[in-house]
ZAMARGU-4260 file (C-alpha; in steps of 0.2 Angstrom, whole numbers, plus 5000, padded with zeros to 4 digits):
<rodrens>
0) 5001/5281/4759 | 4987/5282/4747 | 4978/5269/4736 | 4965/5274/4724 | 4953/5286/4731
5) 4957/5282/4749 | 4959/5299/4758 | 4974/5305/4767 | 4979/5321/4777 | 4994/5332/4777
10) 4997/5346/4789 | 5007/5361/4782 | 5024/5362/4789 | 5024/5381/4790 | 5005/5386/4793
15) 4998/5378/4809 | 4980/5381/4803 | 4982/5374/4785 | 4981/5356/4779 | 4978/5346/4763
20) 4965/5332/4760 | 4971/5320/4746 | 4960/5308/4738 | 4955/5309/4719 | 4960/5328/4720
25) 4970/5339/4732 | 4960/5351/4744 | 4968/5364/4754 | 4959/5369/4770 | 4961/5382/4784
30) 4955/5378/4801 | 4949/5391/4814 | 4937/5395/4828 | 4918/5393/4824 | 4911/5410/4820
35) 4928/5419/4816 | 4929/5429/4800 | 4940/5416/4791 | 4927/5402/4794 | 4910/5410/4792
40) 4906/5407/4773 | 4904/5389/4768 | 4914/5382/4782 | 4913/5364/4787 | 4911/5360/4806
45) 4925/5350/4813 | 4921/5350/4832 | 4911/5361/4844 | 4923/5375/4843 | 4932/5373/4826
50) 4927/5374/4808 | 4937/5372/4791 | 4936/5383/4776 | 4941/5376/4758 | 4954/5388/4751
55) 4959/5379/4735 | 4957/5363/4724 | 4970/5355/4713 | 4963/5342/4700 | 4978/5342/4688
60) 4987/5327/4695 | 4976/5311/4691 | 4981/5293/4697 | 4988/5300/4714 | 4996/5286/4725
65) 5006/5297/4737 | 5009/5315/4742 | 5023/5324/4751 | 5023/5342/4756 | 5039/5352/4753
70) 5047/5355/4771 | 5054/5372/4768 | 5045/5389/4770 | 5049/5394/4752 | 5040/5389/4741
75) 5027/5386/4755 | 5014/5377/4746 | 5024/5365/4735 | 5018/5347/4735 | 5026/5331/4726
80) 5013/5319/4720 | 5018/5301/4716 | 5007/5293/4702 | 5002/5276/4697 | 5014/5276/4682
85) 5029/5280/4693 | 5031/5298/4689 | 5033/5311/4702 | 5025/5328/4698 | 5028/5344/4708
90) 5012/5354/4710 | 5005/5368/4721 | 4989/5374/4729 | 4983/5392/4728 | 4992/5406/4719
95) 5010/5409/4722 | 5020/5424/4717 | 5037/5416/4721 | 5048/5414/4706 | 5056/5398/4712
100) 5039/5390/4714 | 5034/5394/4697 | 5050/5386/4690 | 5046/5370/4700 | 5027/5368/4698
105) 5024/5356/4684 | 5041/5348/4684 | 5041/5329/4682 | 5053/5315/4687 | 5051/5300/4677
110) 5059/5282/4680 | 5066/5271/4667 | 5052/5259/4668 | 5034/5263/4672 | 5027/5256/4688
115) 5018/5262/4703 | 5025/5275/4715 | 5022/5269/4733 | 5029/5282/4744 | 5038/5299/4744
120) 5050/5308/4757 | 5058/5325/4756 | 5075/5326/4764 | 5072/5338/4779 | 5089/5346/4778
125) 5094/5346/4760 | 5076/5350/4754 | 5081/5348/4735 | 5082/5329/4738 | 5066/5319/4735
130) 5066/5301/4738 | 5053/5290/4729 | 5049/5272/4732 | 5043/5261/4718 | 5037/5244/4714
135) 5049/5230/4709 | 5056/5229/4691 | 5069/5216/4687 | 5080/5228/4677 | 5078/5244/4687
140) 5080/5251/4704 | 5066/5254/4717 | 5072/5269/4727 | 5076/5284/4717 | 5082/5300/4724
145) 5079/5315/4713 | 5086/5333/4714 | 5072/5344/4710 | 5084/5358/4705 | 5092/5348/4691
150) 5087/5351/4673 | 5083/5338/4659 | 5096/5338/4645 | 5088/5339/4628 | 5104/5332/4620
155) 5101/5315/4628 | 5111/5302/4619 | 5101/5287/4624 | 5088/5284/4610 | 5077/5274/4622
160) 5075/5290/4632 | 5069/5300/4617 | 5057/5286/4612 | 5050/5285/4630 | 5047/5304/4632
165) 5035/5314/4621 | 5041/5328/4610 | 5031/5340/4621 | 5040/5335/4636 | 5057/5337/4628
170) 5053/5354/4622 | 5046/5360/4639 | 5062/5356/4648 | 5052/5351/4664 | 5055/5332/4663
175) 5070/5325/4673 | 5075/5307/4669 | 5091/5305/4678 | 5090/5302/4697 | 5104/5308/4709
180) 5105/5291/4717 | 5098/5274/4712 | 5096/5261/4726 | 5087/5244/4729 | 5090/5235/4713
185) 5078/5221/4708 | 5067/5224/4724 | 5051/5234/4729 | 5050/5249/4741 | 5034/5251/4751
190) 5039/5264/4763 | 5053/5277/4766 | 5059/5290/4778 | 5075/5300/4781 | 5084/5298/4797
195) 5086/5314/4806 | 5103/5310/4814 | 5111/5311/4797 | 5105/5319/4781 | 5112/5305/4770
200) 5104/5290/4779 | 5088/5284/4771 | 5077/5270/4780 | 5067/5260/4767 | 5054/5246/4769
205) 5059/5235/4755 | 5050/5219/4749 | 5057/5207/4763 | 5068/5218/4774 | 5071/5235/4782
210) 5086/5243/4774 | 5097/5258/4779 | 5105/5266/4764 | 5120/5277/4766 | 5122/5289/4752
215) 5140/5291/4755 | 5143/5273/4750 | 5128/5267/4740 | 5136/5249/4737 | 5133/5244/4755
220) 5117/5244/4766 | 5112/5239/4783 | 5097/5228/4783 | 5087/5216/4794 | 5075/5203/4787
225) 5057/5206/4793 | 5039/5207/4786 | 5036/5223/4795 | 5041/5234/4781 | 5026/5246/4779
230) 5024/5263/4786 | 5041/5266/4793 | 5041/5282/4803 | 5055/5289/4815 | 5050/5295/4833
235) 5053/5314/4832 | 5058/5314/4850 | 5070/5299/4850 | 5078/5298/4833 | 5084/5280/4835
240) 5067/5273/4838 | 5057/5268/4823 | 5040/5260/4820 | 5034/5249/4806 | 5020/5237/4803
245) 5014/5222/4793 | 4996/5217/4792 | 4989/5219/4810 | 5006/5220/4820 | 5017/5235/4824
250) 5036/5232/4827 | 5046/5245/4837 | 5065/5246/4832 | 5080/5253/4839 | 5093/5258/4826
255) 5107/5255/4838 | 5103/5237/4839 | 5095/5234/4823 | 5095/5214/4823 | 5077/5212/4830
260) 5063/5223/4836 | 5064/5229/4853 | 5046/5228/4855 | 5031/5220/4846 | 5014/5227/4850
265) 4998/5217/4852 | 4992/5211/4835 | 4976/5219/4828 | 4962/5208/4821 | 4962/5219/4805
270) 4976/5225/4794 | 4984/5242/4799 | 4983/5256/4787 | 4993/5270/4796 | 5004/5272/4811
275) 5011/5289/4817 | 5021/5296/4831 | 5014/5311/4840 | 5025/5326/4837 | 5020/5335/4853
280) 5020/5320/4865 | 5035/5309/4870 | 5032/5290/4866 | 5014/5291/4860 | 5010/5281/4844
285) 4993/5281/4835 | 4988/5266/4824 | 4973/5264/4813 | 4966/5248/4806 | 4955/5246/4790
290) 4936/5248/4792 | 4938/5255/4810 | 4931/5270/4819 | 4943/5270/4833 | 4962/5275/4834
295) 4972/5264/4846 | 4986/5273/4856 | 5001/5266/4863 | 5009/5276/4877 | 5027/5270/4879
300) 5032/5275/4897 | 5051/5273/4894 | 5065/5280/4885 | 5075/5269/4873 | 5086/5259/4883
305) 5105/5258/4880 | 5113/5243/4871 | 5113/5228/4882 | 5099/5233/4893 | 5085/5220/4892
310) 5073/5228/4903 | 5055/5226/4898 | 5047/5242/4893 | 5031/5248/4900 | 5017/5252/4888
315) 4999/5258/4891 | 4987/5254/4878 | 4970/5263/4875 | 4958/5267/4861 | 4949/5284/4856
320) 4934/5286/4845 | 4935/5303/4836 | 4919/5300/4826 | 4905/5288/4823 | 4909/5284/4805
325) 4923/5273/4798 | 4940/5283/4798 | 4950/5284/4782 | 4965/5292/4789 | 4972/5304/4802
330) 4986/5316/4805 | 4993/5323/4821 | 4994/5342/4822 | 5013/5347/4821 | 5012/5359/4836
335) 4995/5359/4845 | 4997/5346/4859 | 4989/5329/4856 | 4978/5336/4843 | 4973/5327/4827
340) 4961/5329/4812 | 4953/5313/4805 | 4944/5311/4789 | 4931/5298/4786 | 4933/5284/4773
345) 4918/5291/4763 | 4912/5308/4759 | 4927/5317/4766 | 4919/5321/4783 | 4932/5328/4794
350) 4934/5329/4813 | 4945/5340/4824 | 4949/5329/4839 | 4960/5331/4854 | 4967/5316/4864
355) 4965/5319/4882 | 4980/5314/4893 | 4978/5300/4906 | 4979/5309/4923 | 4992/5302/4935
360) 4988/5305/4953 | 5000/5306/4967 | 4994/5309/4985 | 5006/5315/4997 | 5007/5309/5015
365) 5003/5327/5020 | 4986/5326/5011 | 4991/5337/4997 | 4986/5330/4980 | 4995/5332/4964
370) 4991/5326/4947 | 4999/5328/4930 | 4989/5330/4914 | 4999/5333/4898 | 5012/5346/4901
375) 5003/5353/4916 | 5006/5349/4934 | 4992/5353/4946 | 4993/5354/4965 | 4978/5354/4977
380) 4982/5357/4996 | 4970/5360/5010 | 4968/5378/5013 | 4973/5383/5031 | 4963/5400/5031
385) 4951/5402/5044 | 4936/5404/5032 | 4940/5388/5024 | 4941/5379/5040 | 4924/5385/5046
390) 4916/5379/5030 | 4925/5363/5026 | 4930/5350/5039 | 4948/5345/5038 | 4953/5328/5032
395) 4956/5315/5045 | 4974/5313/5039 | 4977/5332/5042 | 4969/5330/5060 | 4979/5315/5064
400) 4995/5324/5059 | 4992/5339/5069 | 4987/5329/5084 | 5003/5319/5082 | 5013/5335/5082
405) 5005/5340/5098 | 5009/5323/5106 | 4991/5318/5107 | 4989/5301/5116 | 5006/5302/5125
410) 4999/5309/5141 | 4996/5294/5151 | 4994/5302/5168 | 4982/5316/5164 | 4973/5306/5151
415) 4959/5320/5149 | 4972/5332/5143 | 4973/5322/5126 | 4957/5329/5121 | 4964/5347/5123
420) 4980/5341/5113 | 4968/5335/5099 | 4961/5353/5098 | 4947/5352/5110 | 4934/5353/5096
425) 4929/5335/5094 | 4915/5330/5106 | 4918/5311/5103 | 4936/5312/5108 | 4931/5323/5123
430) 4918/5309/5128 | 4932/5296/5126 | 4944/5305/5137 | 4930/5308/5150 | 4927/5289/5150
435) 4945/5286/5155 | 4946/5300/5167 | 4929/5308/5170 | 4934/5313/5188 | 4949/5322/5181
440) 4939/5333/5171 | 4928/5337/5186 | 4942/5336/5199 | 4958/5340/5191 | 4968/5335/5207
445) 4962/5317/5207 | 4970/5303/5197 | 4961/5292/5184 | 4944/5287/5191 | 4945/5270/5183
450) 4960/5266/5193 | 4950/5272/5209 | 4936/5261/5204 | 4947/5246/5202 | 4954/5248/5219
455) 4937/5250/5226 | 4931/5233/5218 | 4947/5223/5222 | 4939/5213/5235 | 4924/5209/5224
460) 4935/5203/5210 | 4944/5190/5221 | 4959/5187/5210 | 4951/5190/5193 | 4965/5198/5184
465) 4954/5207/5171 | 4952/5224/5179 | 4935/5231/5180 | 4940/5246/5170 | 4941/5235/5155
470) 4924/5227/5158 | 4913/5242/5154 | 4896/5247/5162 | 4887/5233/5152 | 4896/5220/5162
475) 4895/5229/5178 | 4876/5230/5177 | 4875/5212/5173 | 4883/5208/5190 | 4872/5220/5200
480) 4864/5213/5216 | 4856/5219/5232 | 4847/5234/5224 | 4836/5244/5235 | 4821/5255/5231
485) 4818/5272/5239 | 4805/5286/5238 | 4810/5303/5244 | 4803/5321/5244 | 4809/5334/5232
490) 4825/5343/5240 | 4820/5359/5249 | 4802/5354/5249 | 4790/5343/5259 | 4781/5337/5244
495) 4782/5319/5242 | 4787/5312/5225 | 4780/5296/5218 | 4796/5293/5208 | 4806/5277/5214
500) 4825/5278/5214 | 4836/5262/5215 | 4852/5260/5224 | 4866/5247/5224 | 4885/5246/5225
505) 4886/5243/5206 | 4875/5257/5202 | 4885/5269/5213 | 4901/5263/5203 | 4892/5267/5187
510) 4887/5284/5193 | 4906/5287/5197 | 4911/5281/5180 | 4898/5293/5172 | 4906/5307/5182
515) 4891/5312/5192 | 4898/5308/5209 | 4916/5307/5217 | 4925/5292/5225 | 4920/5287/5243
520) 4904/5286/5253 | 4899/5304/5248 | 4886/5303/5234 | 4883/5322/5233 | 4882/5328/5215
525) 4885/5346/5220 | 4904/5346/5215 | 4899/5340/5198 | 4885/5353/5196 | 4898/5367/5201
530) 4910/5361/5188 | 4896/5361/5175 | 4892/5379/5180 | 4910/5383/5178 | 4910/5376/5160
535) 4894/5386/5157 | 4884/5371/5154 | 4868/5378/5162 | 4855/5367/5154 | 4865/5350/5158
540) 4868/5356/5176 | 4850/5360/5178 | 4844/5343/5171 | 4857/5334/5183 | 4850/5344/5198
545) 4832/5339/5193 | 4836/5321/5191 | 4843/5321/5209 | 4826/5328/5214 | 4832/5345/5218
550) 4820/5356/5208 | 4825/5372/5218 | 4843/5370/5213 | 4839/5367/5195 | 4829/5384/5195
555) 4843/5392/5203 | 4855/5386/5190 | 4844/5392/5176 | 4842/5409/5183 | 4861/5410/5185
560) 4863/5405/5167 | 4851/5418/5161 | 4860/5432/5170 | 4877/5425/5164 | 4871/5423/5146
565) 4865/5442/5145 | 4847/5439/5148 | 4843/5422/5139 | 4824/5423/5140 | 4824/5404/5136
570) 4832/5400/5152 | 4821/5412/5162 | 4805/5405/5154 | 4810/5387/5158 | 4814/5392/5176
575) 4797/5400/5177 | 4789/5384/5170 | 4798/5373/5182 | 4793/5383/5197 | 4775/5379/5193
580) 4778/5360/5193 | 4764/5350/5200 | 4762/5331/5201 | 4743/5331/5198 | 4741/5320/5182
585) 4727/5330/5175 | 4733/5347/5178 | 4735/5360/5164 | 4753/5362/5168 | 4757/5344/5164
590) 4746/5345/5148 | 4755/5361/5142 | 4773/5355/5146 | 4770/5338/5137 | 4764/5347/5121
595) 4777/5361/5121 | 4793/5353/5127 | 4797/5347/5110 | 4798/5365/5103 | 4813/5368/5115
600) 4830/5367/5105 | 4841/5362/5119 | 4839/5343/5122 | 4843/5344/5141 | 4828/5357/5143
605) 4818/5345/5133 | 4821/5329/5144 | 4819/5339/5160 | 4800/5341/5156 | 4800/5323/5149
610) 4805/5317/5166 | 4792/5328/5175 | 4778/5323/5164 | 4782/5304/5162 | 4775/5290/5172
615) 4786/5281/5184 | 4797/5268/5175 | 4792/5275/5158 | 4806/5287/5154 | 4808/5284/5135
620) 4808/5303/5132 | 4824/5304/5142 | 4832/5288/5138 | 4831/5289/5119 | 4835/5307/5117
625) 4850/5304/5105 | 4857/5322/5108 | 4860/5319/5126 | 4877/5313/5131 | 4877/5294/5133
630) 4885/5295/5151 | 4870/5306/5157 | 4857/5294/5150 | 4866/5279/5158 | 4867/5288/5174
635) 4849/5292/5174 | 4845/5274/5169 | 4855/5268/5184 | 4845/5279/5196 | 4827/5276/5189
640) 4826/5259/5180 | 4824/5243/5190 | 4834/5227/5189 | 4824/5221/5174 | 4824/5236/5164
645) 4842/5242/5166 | 4851/5228/5158 | 4839/5228/5143 | 4842/5246/5141 | 4860/5245/5142
650) 4861/5231/5130 | 4851/5240/5117 | 4861/5256/5119 | 4877/5246/5118 | 4871/5238/5101
655) 4866/5255/5095 | 4883/5263/5099 | 4892/5248/5091 | 4882/5250/5075 | 4886/5269/5073
660) 4904/5268/5080 | 4900/5281/5093 | 4915/5283/5105 | 4904/5287/5119 | 4899/5269/5119
665) 4916/5264/5125 | 4909/5268/5143 | 4897/5254/5140 | 4908/5241/5131 | 4924/5244/5140
670) 4940/5238/5132 | 4933/5221/5128 | 4929/5212/5112 | 4913/5223/5111 | 4924/5238/5112
675) 4935/5232/5098 | 4919/5230/5087 | 4913/5248/5092 | 4930/5255/5088 | 4930/5245/5071
680) 4914/5254/5066 | 4922/5271/5072 | 4937/5268/5061 | 4927/5262/5046 | 4917/5278/5048
685) 4931/5291/5051 | 4948/5282/5047 | 4955/5288/5064 | 4967/5274/5067 | 4977/5286/5079
690) 4963/5286/5092 | 4959/5268/5090 | 4978/5263/5093 | 4980/5274/5108 | 4963/5268/5115
695) 4966/5250/5113 | 4984/5251/5121 | 4978/5261/5136 | 4980/5246/5147 | 4969/5233/5138
700) 4971/5215/5142 | 4982/5205/5131 | 4969/5196/5121 | 4961/5212/5115 | 4978/5220/5110
705) 4982/5204/5100 | 4966/5205/5090 | 4971/5207/5072 | 4960/5222/5069 | 4969/5231/5084
710) 4986/5226/5077 | 4981/5232/5060 | 4976/5249/5067 | 4993/5250/5076 | 5004/5246/5061
715) 4994/5258/5050 | 4997/5272/5062 | 5015/5268/5064 | 5017/5268/5045 | 5008/5285/5044
720) 5021/5292/5057 | 5035/5285/5046 | 5027/5292/5030 | 5025/5309/5038 | 5044/5307/5044
725) 5039/5308/5062 | 5052/5296/5066 | 5055/5302/5084 | 5036/5302/5087 | 5035/5284/5080
730) 5049/5279/5091 | 5040/5287/5106 | 5025/5277/5101 | 5034/5261/5100 | 5041/5264/5118
735) 5024/5268/5124 | 5017/5253/5116 | 5031/5242/5123 | 5027/5248/5141 | 5008/5244/5139
740) 5011/5228/5128 | 5027/5220/5133 | 5025/5207/5119 | 5027/5220/5106 | 5045/5223/5110
745) 5055/5218/5095 | 5070/5206/5098 | 5088/5213/5094 | 5090/5211/5075 | 5107/5218/5072
750) 5123/5217/5082 | 5141/5220/5078 | 5152/5204/5076 | 5171/5202/5077 | 5179/5200/5060
755) 5190/5186/5066 | 5180/5175/5077 | 5162/5181/5072 | 5156/5183/5090 | 5145/5198/5095
760) 5155/5212/5102 | 5142/5214/5116 | 5143/5195/5120 | 5143/5197/5139 | 5128/5208/5138
765) 5117/5195/5128 | 5106/5192/5143 | 5099/5210/5142 | 5083/5212/5132 | 5091/5224/5119
770) 5109/5219/5115 | 5113/5236/5108 | 5112/5243/5126 | 5127/5233/5131 | 5140/5245/5123
775) 5140/5256/5138 | 5148/5242/5148 | 5163/5243/5137 | 5165/5262/5139 | 5159/5265/5122
780) 5148/5278/5130 | 5144/5285/5148 | 5156/5288/5162 | 5174/5287/5158 | 5178/5278/5174
785) 5171/5262/5165 | 5184/5251/5156 | 5186/5254/5138 | 5185/5239/5126 | 5195/5241/5111
790) 5197/5223/5107 | 5185/5208/5104 | 5179/5200/5121 | 5180/5183/5113 | 5196/5182/5104
795) 5205/5198/5110 | 5209/5204/5093 | 5209/5223/5091 | 5193/5231/5084 | 5194/5241/5068
800) 5201/5259/5068 | 5190/5274/5065 | 5195/5281/5048 | 5196/5299/5055 | 5203/5298/5072
805) 5213/5282/5069 | 5208/5276/5087 | 5202/5258/5089 | 5183/5257/5089 | 5177/5256/5107
810) 5186/5272/5112 | 5174/5286/5116 | 5173/5301/5105 | 5182/5315/5115 | 5169/5328/5113
815) 5154/5317/5117 | 5144/5322/5132 | 5147/5312/5148 | 5166/5309/5144 | 5173/5324/5152
820) 5182/5325/5169 | 5179/5310/5181 | 5172/5321/5195 | 5158/5327/5184 | 5141/5320/5186
825) 5135/5310/5171 | 5120/5318/5164 | 5107/5305/5158 | 5094/5317/5151 | 5085/5312/5135
830) 5095/5324/5125 | 5112/5317/5132 | 5107/5299/5129 | 5103/5303/5111 | 5120/5312/5109
835) 5129/5295/5114 | 5125/5290/5096 | 5141/5299/5091 | 5151/5283/5098 | 5141/5270/5088
840) 5150/5259/5076 | 5146/5264/5058 | 5153/5259/5041 | 5148/5259/5023 | 5141/5243/5016
845) 5149/5246/4999 | 5168/5250/5003 | 5167/5244/5021 | 5176/5259/5028 | 5169/5268/5043
850) 5172/5274/5061 | 5163/5283/5075 | 5146/5289/5070 | 5149/5306/5076 | 5165/5308/5066
855) 5157/5301/5050 | 5142/5313/5051 | 5154/5327/5053 | 5165/5322/5038 | 5150/5320/5026
860) 5143/5337/5030 | 5158/5344/5020 | 5163/5330/5009 | 5155/5318/4997 | 5169/5305/4996
865) 5175/5292/5008 | 5188/5299/5021 | 5200/5284/5017 | 5214/5289/5005 | 5212/5283/4987
870) 5194/5277/4990 | 5182/5286/4979 | 5166/5278/4986 | 5152/5291/4989 | 5146/5282/5005
875) 5133/5294/5011 | 5125/5296/4993 | 5122/5277/4992 | 5110/5279/5007 | 5093/5284/5000
880) 5087/5290/5017 | 5104/5298/5021 | 5099/5316/5017 | 5081/5315/5024 | 5077/5326/5039
885) 5064/5321/5051 | 5049/5332/5051 | 5048/5331/5070 | 5066/5335/5073 | 5061/5350/5083
</rodrens>
């Protein structure tokens, strides 16, 4: 629609790189890449990559009000121009050698009474038909349909026609005055469009209504009263959906229920000048308001609903700004996706602009990321290649999924093995497993050290139900008493050392929790040193030997390590330096070791010299070396800090571990509230709810497990297992959780009741924690020697029959394991227990037909409909999870 010199744009229906700008004249442009041969000379930049070249100008048709481009390929550059006096003139742009085009160019279609032509529309199928919408005249029609192939008859009998037309027009034979159809008497037409579903249906925006004219019966019309009669346009993707507007409001219509708009879009503060459906994108409507530099887009996320469906459609609204200046008009490109050209209201400044699609994200539970952008679908999954693994750390969700597949956390006897199940490459998980069973790592034949420590301290606790395993070293150190101090010579030497060592029962317990010594009266660290040597931890073993004042053993370990590591000179040099140790404070040895120790890369070698060069009681160089394992620093502190220093150090270290969420700190906090605080920091940092859940369930006291944070981690982990379809793993986790936390066992929620009396079939088993287990007492599963219940225990009415075997429910399935000969032993292995599901009652909630679960599953493997005759219910397809297969079914 045009008014005065307000510009508009029309894309060529046949050339995707041609368009026309219409204002006071017609300008034909070709768009192309910047720098190409077609766009070099005198081109106008439209964007960073495109420019337009002016091909032709047509100034022969003044007073233009509207323009429409002929839809067929031949003639390819024919345009119809509606003028202010109501005439419609056919014109062209550029030279055309087509004879048909030469015949048509200059042809005029003249109404009886002169008034403004508001809109033009070519029939897309019968391209000879051109509809024109005019202003109101009391004695004339406002919708005229012209046949451009018709000719004017010079022998017109009506005198008024001869007077109205000049003699030049009559002689030329290019003026047509008789329309093919005349519609809309005594009314005004402001907008027009042909309906694609039928070439003889025309939708017109009249003065006070939207009307559908059927050219097969012009005396009747379908109409609806509305103010939204401007800019009618049909959605090219859904031919029953139409948009129109009035002032600042857009109405969306469904021609199948034309009584009222199916949707009214948010009203704009300024009047609208244009609305247009995107031809390349479903449901995208663009609108432009007067004096605006933005185009508002409405993304309709639904297909037109069938009649009677009153669901609220979903619309996403957003705005785009193609240019800084005020926009005069815009036009979608007919084939390039989401592309449009806009022209400014002044100076004919054009911009080539692409509307970028909103990106929809979907994140799979298996950590693959998928997003849709336009017609493209992108998938991003973690690369399983070795090179990628070494460069980029796996996402925690991937790690948890792999650990769940390896049954991480389920080994409650040899807890230390869970570190290996987790891949064995996470030092924090290794330290956590060592906290629970440090002795198991060192002495694989022993059971959990924490249990041993509990047994050792039973007498001290005197009825305190909270086991010491949950208290942590921090609480053990606070109760320390009876500490003794001793000074002794270096092992294998008669040299006296001035380093005091401290002993108490609690300190010995801490050393055992740290894994340095084993259970019992023997406090020898030699077994621990041998295990470290076996694991090739030479530096750590040498440091532990040195802290136990055995400098000769430390040198021996370093020499052994140097040989094993194929001549590691670093270890040889350190062994040589240790052999020259002297306790003289002003010696050159002490001075050089103090200055050079920080250059050593291994932290254990560094703290060895820090220990030898420190003053008694001032061991900050050892205690605050963050690269050294917490358990080794704590064990060192228990040996060399007095009763005043030790609790302060443990308190400070505990707070540090809690702040950073270091799992090694569980050794200090225990599974207490402090432990939950530490685990919360760990989860916040890593997202590892799996480790948090298993750790807090590992025998924690009830008040810790009931902490809302712990419950949140557990529920999130259960949801993760369900999302991964690890339903068997989740069931195992629930069983494991029920053993450690009996309060978490759910009550029976479903039971089978009699259709006659309403009582539970498992009535006599109601005393059992899980009523569902009572079926075996009625011979539903298990040994055939038990009585079979085929009737209700309450009213003795018979139970329903299985739709397939026609036996009353309660009769065991003949091929179910455990129902063979009576002299066979009943196999109660896990697999056989699961197989008893074949005997369960099962029925469809829709048609109420059913039978034995085993029979039903067998039937629906080969059939889709219910096994009951004349019942067409597709029972299994009604269950959304019926066809899902567990990912951990293996």
